[in-house]
C-alpha positions in Angstrom: 89.1 109.7 134.3 88.2 106.0 135.7 85.1 107.5 137.2 84.4 108.9 133.4 85.1 105.5 132.1 82.7 103.4 134.5 80.1 106.1 133.5 80.3 105.4 130.3 80.6 101.7 130.8 77.2 101.7 132.1 75.5 104.2 129.6 76.9 101.0 127.3 75.2 98.5 129.2 71.8 100.5 129.8 71.9 100.8 125.8 72.4 97.1 125.3 69.7 96.3 127.8 67.4 98.6 125.5 68.3 96.2 122.9 67.3 93.0 125.1 70.5 91.8 126.3 71.3 90.9 129.4 74.4 92.7 130.1 76.6 93.8 133.1 80.2 95.8 133.5 82.9 93.3 134.6 83.6 94.7 138.4 86.9 93.2 138.2 88.1 94.3 134.5 91.2 96.3 134.2 93.6 94.6 136.2 91.8 93.9 139.5 92.3 89.9 138.5 94.8 87.8 136.5 91.7 86.8 135.0 91.1 87.9 131.5 87.9 90.0 131.4 86.6 92.4 129.1 84.7 95.3 130.3 81.4 94.6 129.5 79.6 91.4 128.5 76.2 90.9 127.2 74.1 88.5 125.6 70.4 87.6 124.3 70.6 83.7 123.9 71.9 84.0 120.6 74.3 86.2 120.7 77.1 87.0 123.2 79.9 90.1 123.2 82.9 90.8 124.8 83.6 94.5 124.8 87.0 96.5 125.7 85.3 100.1 126.2 87.5 103.1 125.5 86.7 106.4 125.8 88.5 110.0 125.1 88.4 113.4 124.2 90.9 113.5 121.7 91.2 112.5 117.8 93.4 109.0 119.1 92.9 106.3 121.5 95.8 104.1 122.6 95.0 100.2 123.7 97.4 98.0 125.8 98.0 94.7 123.7 97.5 92.7 126.6 94.1 94.5 127.3 92.9 93.1 123.6 94.9 89.9 124.1 92.8 89.2 127.4 89.5 90.2 125.3 90.5 88.0 122.9 91.3 85.0 125.3 88.0 85.6 126.8 86.2 85.4 124.1 87.1 82.5 122.7 86.6 80.8 126.2 82.9 82.5 126.8 81.8 81.8 122.8 81.5 85.9 122.4 82.1 88.1 119.8 85.1 90.6 120.4 84.5 94.1 119.7 86.7 97.3 120.9 83.9 99.8 121.8 85.2 103.4 121.3 83.4 106.9 122.3 85.1 109.8 121.0 83.5 113.2 122.3 80.3 114.3 120.4 80.0 110.7 118.5 77.9 107.8 119.4 79.0 104.5 120.4 81.0 102.8 117.7 82.6 99.4 117.2 85.6 97.5 116.0 86.4 94.1 115.8 90.6 93.7 117.3 91.6 92.2 114.3 90.5 94.9 112.4 92.2 97.6 114.1 95.6 99.0 113.7 98.6 97.7 115.7 101.5 99.6 116.9 105.0 98.6 116.5 104.9 97.9 120.0 102.2 95.7 119.8 99.2 97.9 121.4 96.6 99.2 119.3 95.8 102.9 118.1 91.8 103.8 116.9 91.7 107.0 115.2 88.4 109.1 115.3 88.5 109.3 111.3 88.9 105.9 110.7 86.6 104.5 114.1 83.8 106.6 112.1 84.1 105.3 108.6 84.6 102.0 109.9 83.1 101.0 112.8 79.9 99.4 113.3 76.7 101.1 115.6 75.4 99.6 118.2 72.3 98.1 116.4 74.8 96.4 114.2 76.5 94.6 116.8 73.7 94.0 118.5 72.1 91.8 115.2 68.9 94.2 114.6 70.4 96.6 111.6 72.6 95.1 109.3 74.1 98.3 107.6 76.7 98.0 104.8 80.1 99.9 105.1 81.4 100.5 101.6 85.0 100.1 101.0 
């Protein structure tokens, strides 16, 4: 699974470079350090993004609450906008703000595919390229 996840992270980094963002995978994210590092960091001089990346072949993703806490801590220090980047099988990248994501009783986070498809932002939206309106 880690190999697939890193391939997806590289794909996202490539897509951000295509949109004129300097972007990189944080090599020590995911527990290799005690520092709060997201999976992907990107910026274009005006907008900075910190993204926790999750991919799955299932219809829902569970995310450890500590990972989101670290994402928010990093974003606060760095001045970045934080997102959970999700990619379900056969879908494009979708991005959710952590505060708009369902928190489970045990403090973790859950993202269901239907919710992400309905409420998630597309890459151009988080890059400030396309201000698509989502209707409630």
